[in-house]
Each structure stands twice: as structure tokens, then as C-alpha cells.
C-alpha positions, 0 to 999 in steps of 0.5 A: 754960350752960357747956361742961364736960369731960363735954360734950367727948366723942362718946358716940354716933354716928348715921347714916341710910341707904337701900338706894340708898346701900348701896354708898357705905355699905359704904365710908363705914362702914369710914372711920367706924370708922377715924377717928371714935371714940365709945362707940356707932355706930348705923345707922338704915334702913327696916325692910324693909332691916334684914337686908341692912344687917346683912349689909353693915355692920361688926358695930360698928354697931347696925342699927335700923329707922327705925320705932323712931324716927319710927313711921309718920311716913314713911307719914303724910307720903306719905298727907298729900301723896298721894305727890307729893313725891319728897323724902319720904325726904329729909325723913324722914331728918332727923326720924330724926336729930333723934329720935336726938338726942331720945333722947340728950338726957339722956345725958352727952357729945355725939352726932354725927349724920353723913350716911351718904354721907360718909366721914371722911379722917382723925381728926376732933376736934370739940372744942378748949379747951372749945369745939365745932367746927362744919363750915360751907358757903357754902350759903344757902337762904331757905326753911330760914330761913322754917321756922326763924323759924316754929319759933324766931323766929330770923333768920340771924345769920352768913354760914356755913351749918351744912349740912355733912354732920355735926354734933357736938351736946352733949346738954345743948344739944339738951335745951335745943333740944327743951325750947324747942320743946315748952314754946313750942308745948305739943306733941311736937317731931315734931308741931311741926316737921311742922306748920311745914314745907311738905312740898310744897316740895322743900327747906323744912327742914334739921335742920343749919341749924335746930340750928345756928341755935338753938345759935348763938343760945344758945351762940355763945361756945362754938362754933368754925367750920371752913369749906367748904374743910375738906371736899369735897362733890363726891366722885363728881366728884372721884374717880369713886366711893367705892370709889376712896377705898381708893387715894386717901384718903391724898392727899385727907386732906392737904386735906380732913377728909371727903368726900361722895358725893351722888347728884346729883353726877355721876361725874368731872363735874370733878376737879383734874388732879393727882388724875387723874394720881395715880389713873393712877399708882396703877393704871398705874404 
């Protein structure tokens, strides 16, 4: 299956957010619109938070309830595991992004899944000379690959990890992925993955690692990689809080394509001296 020109375009962007990340989202959404061009932007949130996010989100985004994509899966997971897994929401957002890709699988072009706590710092081109760029990290988490083997009978083949805040997915590739799952197991993909994941574990499934591993097994000649040096995971530790991007993004963009502000990353836990000095100069002259 060759990559055609029709694949080399981001037609739809999807991101998933919870109310805990609203302040970060108010910043990252502006950067998404500024630097990532696509035909449609979709934000998916819990039903009870729809009105809040509509008020706080740029009008270019279509804001939809997560129930439209995964039904009552969140409730099922909480009931199944008696609410003991505090990462139910973390698992659920992965199913939501996969469900978005499932909806788009017959569309032309590519779909971009993007973490809501992450802001692009410059215009990003996910395609080059008929190939697709995949951002990577140095992460290696064995339980992810235990699940991947259950689902796809695939082992880890390359050193880089696909866990990197975003992924451009040619819709023909995702169609191939979902077809493989549903034909192999003769079930709906949500049921297949739900039965393969040990939800009692804190981190037993990664949509990025699963998709990337499958894509690499089928389309490796059409894939290019950007390493973890091209993006920054410790945004809070580096610049304090997302709001500071308004003052320092131009400097960060000289080195990074995007920056993440994950909740576990403590503000100013570490940062390079030249960043600290630059911020001082901006605020104090």
C-alpha cells in the first residue's frame, strides 16, 4: 500500500481534555490553531464539562462529548474495577482518540491525534517526500508490549518509542489497523482492546505505542523519525507554567517543535540557566 499525495495532508485534528487541564488547554489551543493547519479541529471532553469548554475554547474547534465516541465505556471501566484504578481517565482518553481515528478511517488524507496538554512552537510538517514523520521518545515500558503482543502478535522492533504526545495517522493505515483487529478477533475493536488490557495496572496500554508498532510492521519504508531532542516533555519544569509561552515560545522554538505540560511535572523542578535569564530579562528588563 503506497502513500499517495492524498495521504499527505492533515484533514482532521483530534484532542481530548479534562477539566483539570483547562488552563493549559486555553494556551495550547491557541498555539494549535497558529501552527497546525488542517480542515477540522475537534476537542472531546466529558459531557458535564461541554458548556465550560465551549466558553473557553476558540470557535474554530468543534467541542463534542466523549460519550459520542465511547458511549458509557468510562462507567463500565469504573464499575468493572470498582473505581480502584485512579488512571481510568488516562485509559479512557486513549480509547476516545482511537474512536476518532476509527470514524475517520474511510476519509481521505490523515488524522492527527494530539495531547491537549501539549503546545506546538512552530509550524510542523508531518510529511516529506511521500513519507510520514513520527516523533519518538526514549521511553520503554514492557507492559505496553505485553498488550501489543496479545493484540497484534508483534514484538518491539526498533529502539525509539512512539510515545510522543502526537501522531499523524494516514487514514488508510488506521483502516488497515482496525481491519486487522476486527477480522482477527471477530469482535468490535473496543471490546478487543478492553479484554486485552489489564486495567488494574497503572500503565498497561498505549495507543501511540500500539499504532506505531503496527504501522512500522506494515509501512516502515514510508516512515521517518524525529527524536526526543525535537520536543520537550518537561514544560512546567522548564518555564514554570503554560502561560509563560506567550513570552518565551519564540526562544523555545529555536530548539523544539512542541512542548508538553504534564501534571506530574513540577513547576521549575529544573530549567536551563539561559531560559531563566531570558525570562528575567523579559519581565525586569
